[in-house]
N, C-alpha and C positions, 0 to 999 in steps of 0.2 A: 194367361199363356203357364202350365204347368215346369215351375223354376225345378223341381225335382230332377228334368233331362236336360234342362237347357241353362249350362253354362255362363256361356254371353250376356242370357239376358241377368239372371241373377249378379256379375258383374256389371253390369250396370245400373242395378239397381242400390247394387252395398256404393259407387264412386255416389251416385244420387244422396243415399242415406246420410255416409259421411261427409258431401260437398267434398271431396277431391279425388286425385285421379290414381289411378293406380301404375306403379313404372313400367310394368310386364304383363298389364291382365291376361294378352294371348296365352302367356307362360302360365301363369295360375287356369287358364280356365280348359290346357289342355292336361295339366296335371292333375284335374280334374277327372277330367274323358277319361286317363289313361287310371287313374285309381276306382273310375269305377267300372270300367271297363275288366279291370285284374279282379275284381273282389278285397280292392284295398284298400277300402272306407276310413279303416280302423286308422291306420297307417297317414290314411292324409292326413286325421283327426290328429290323431299323434306327433305329425311333421310341423302343424299350425299351434298346435298346445307350444309346442320348442321353438317355435317361431314367434309367438309373442313373447315369450323368457326372454329370448334374444333382444329383442327391440327394445323392452324394457329394461334392461340391466344398462342396455350400451346408450340410455336415457340417464340412467343413475350416474352411469362412472363419466357421461359428458356436466351431469351435476357440480359433483363433485369434484372433477382434476384431477390429475393423478398422482398429485403430492397430498390428495388426503382422504382422509382415514378409510380403509378396506379399501380400496381400489384396488389392490393387487390381486383379495380376495372374489371382486367381482369381475378382473380381470378373467382367471380361473373358469368360475362358473362362467362365462359370457365365450370364452376357448369352447368349452366341457358344451354347451347349449348347440354353440355353431355346428361342434361335429356329430354332438345326436340330429339335428334336423338336415345336414348334408345325409348320413347314412339313412334316412326313415325317405329325403327325395330319390337317393340313386337306387331304391328298393322297389320305387315306384318308375320310375325311369328304365331300367334292370331291361324289363321287358319289353319294353318299347320299338315302337314300328324304330329302325337304322335309321332313318332320315332326324327323327327328332330328336333319338338319345343322342349320336353327335354333336348334333347340335344345339339341345341344353345343356353337354357336357362342357362341351368347348369354351361355350359364354360361361358357366358360371362353376362349373368345380376346377375351371385351371388353376396353374399354382404361380400365378401373378399377380398384383395388385389389382389390377384389372377387372379380373375372374372374381375377386374376391368383395368390390365391393358392389360388383352385381348381385353377387347372392345375396349381399347384407341386404341388396332396395328387395328382389326377390322375398327374404324373410318380413320384410317390413310390409310387405304386399299382403302373406298371405298369416301376419299378423293380424290385418284387417279383417281377413274373412275370416277370423277364431272371433274378432272381435261382434263378426253379424249375427257370427255364430248365436254369440252369448244374448246379443239382443232378441232373440227366440226367432233367428231366420232358417230355414231348412236349408240344410249344401244341398245341391244338383249334383246329389251320390246315388244312383239305380242302386247302385246294391242293397240287398236285401238287410243289412245292420241299417243303414240313413231311413228306408223308408217307416214314414209316419203313417199314424192306425188313419184308416179314413170312417168315414161315419158311417154305423150300421152297418162296421163289417167283424165288433167286439162282439164273439157270440158264448163268451166265457171261457173257451176254451184254452191251456194259458198256448197254444202252438199254432196258434193265428195270428193274424198280422198286425193287434194289437196288442201279443206280447212283445215282437219285434219292438213293435217303435214305443213304448216302455224300458225297453231290454236300452236303446239308443239313450232317448233320454235322462237315465241311470247314470249312464257315461258320459253326457253333456255337463250333469253338477256332480258327476266327481270330478273333472276334471278343471272343470271353475272350482272347485273349495281344495283342489289342489296347487293349482294355479295362487288360488289365494292366497295358501299359506305358505308358500315360497314367497309372493313380491311381499305379503307379510313381513316374512325374516330380513327381508332386503333394508329394509325399511330401516328397522331396529337394527340392523346392524351399520345403516348409514348416519342414522340420526334417531340413536334413541329416547326412549322419554324423559324427564326431568322428574320429576311426579311422580309417588307411589299412585297416584288413579289414574296419570297415563300410562304406567307401566302396566295397573290393572287390566285395565279396557285390553292392553294387548293384549295380556291372559287367556281375560272371556274373548273376546274376538276372536284368538286362536283355538282355543278349543273350543270353540263350536263350530267352525271350519272344518279342525279333523276331526269333530265327530261329525257332520255332513259327509267328507271324504268315508271315512268307512264303515257308518251306514251307508248310504246309496254304495259302495263297494261292496259288503254283504248283501244285497238285495238284487244285486247287478250279479253277484254269483248264485243267492237262489231264483232270479228267473231264468240263466245259463242251464243248470241241472235240470230244470222241469224244463225244457224243448222236449 
């Protein structure tokens, strides 16, 4: 079955892969479908990226507690990431069919505590979509930016399907590296190394991730300008 155009099958495989049930599988599938229909693939990818950051930050906040060192800074980052995630999701929902838009806005974007809890559970679901993508699984997005090259289609030209697939892979590498840098900074802030060796390893890993992010960004720009 072609997972690229089947969000329901994709989500079923995701749940089986991680051995967990999503809180809002239908809503996640609908977001994928709407993003694909509107050509907002990269907006959806950005949304799941920030959703993973929200989830990881929330886990760290739970570990250190309100009285722990760095909690206030994490709390600020947490709120900022929720706002970014919400803005991206609203971009997808804005042009969706009216019934879906009203239901989605009422359930996740209300000003009450229940809506916030719903939104956090939805972002947790989306973070698992990001995890699935990081496990080298294609997302069920049918826009041109999400298509992967098929065997035998690479003719060597820069404008063919292979070039589009390479560009999407570069974006995923860059996002993964940036996420790694952000998470590493959070860990260093909360639980800094206590030895010179620990600091040295942290610095080397951080510089390596930074190099990967910058190199993939440059490659992405070159790919875009060659199209």
